[in-house]
N, C-alpha and C positions, 0 to 999 in steps of 0.2 A: 476416475481419471484425474490425474494431478498435473494437467498442463492446460494453458489457456486455449480454448477452442474458439469461442466466439469473440473473446476479448481481442482488441486490436492494438497494434503499436502505432503511436501517434506520429504522423508524417512530419508535423512541425518539430518534434524532437529530433528526428533524423536531420532535418534541414539545419537546426540550431547546432547540432554536433558537427556537421560538415563545415559550417561557417567557423566554428571554434577551432577545428583542425587546420583549416586553410589560412585563416586570418590571425589566429592567436597562438598557434602551435600547441593547442590542447591535446592531451593524450587520451583523455577519457571520452565517453560518449553518453549522452542523455537518452535513455530509452524509457518510454512510458507505456504501461499496459492500461488500456481503457476499457471499462465495462459498465453497462447500465442494467436496468431491471431485466430486460429480455435476454441478457447475455449469460445468465447462470453464474456458476462459481468459477473463481480462479484460485489455484492452490500453488503455494511455493514450498518446496521441500528443502530442508537444510539439515546439516549434521552438527550436533552439539557434542563436545568432547567431555563435558563434566556431567556426572550423575547426581550432583548435589541438589538439583532442582532450584538452584539459586541464580541460574542464568537469566538473561533478558533477551527479548526479541523486540524489535522496533520496526516501524514502517513510516514512510513519508508518502504523501499523496497530494494532488491538487484536487480540491473539492469544488462543487458548483459555487459560483460567486453570488448567485441569486438567493433570495430567501427560500429556504426549504420548508418553511412552515414548521420548524422544529430543529432539533440538533441532528447532525448527520448520523450519529450513533443510533438514533431511533429509526433510521431508514436503511440500516446496513447491518448485516451479520458479519462478525469477525470470529473465526474459529482458530484455536490453537490446540492441536492434537485432539480435535473433536469436541472441545469445550468452548462455549460462547464466552468471549472476553470483551466485547465492545463496551460494556458498562464498567469495566475495570481498568481502562487504559489511562496512562499518565501522559498528559500533554508535555512535550519537550519544548517545541517552538511552534509559533503560528504567525503567519504573515497574511494580512488582508489588505489589498490595494487594487483599485481600479477594476473591480469585478473579479479579481483573482483571490483564491483562498488556498494557501498551501500550509500544511501542518505535518508535524512528526509526532507520533505517539509510541509509547513503549508499554510492555507488560513484563513483570518479573515473577519467577517462582514456579512456572509450569513446564519448563523445558526438561527433557529427559535425555540421557546419554544415547547417542545414536541419532536416528532419523526423527525429525520433527516436521509437522505440517502446519502451515499458516494459510488460512483460507478467507476469502472475501466474497460477499455477494450483496449487491444493491437490491433492496427489497421493495422500495416504493418510489414512484416517480416524484420529482424529477431527478432523483439521486443518480449521479454518474461518478464513479471513482476513476481517478487517473493515478495509478500507483507508480511512484518514481524510485523508491528505495525500500529494500528489506535488509535489516541488519540484525545480528545476533552475537551474543558473547556467552 
């Protein structure tokens, strides 16, 4: 199954988007998909146009602000087309402030022409992923 079942959309994101629309005339909306250890997998399907395998996929997420007792990559599985990539990610940007930890990571070279699948699963407490963006080229 390639859709979030137990993963939830963050109510705070909905509120922030509504405030942005009404107060600042924003056109976009922030949507966050949240999942922890008991929530299983979440998969994102996307179509790549190039068959050169040189394309890239990226994602951004809010990670737990507390100490996880190690790196988030050690407590999370990230699959691209069925292959584990969490140990091969390149960090784009990272922000840590007041208990918040947001970061974007990318991976290049494993996209195929046509449908691709990117999956995430938190594997060890207290890991909770809050996915905010998935991008590809």
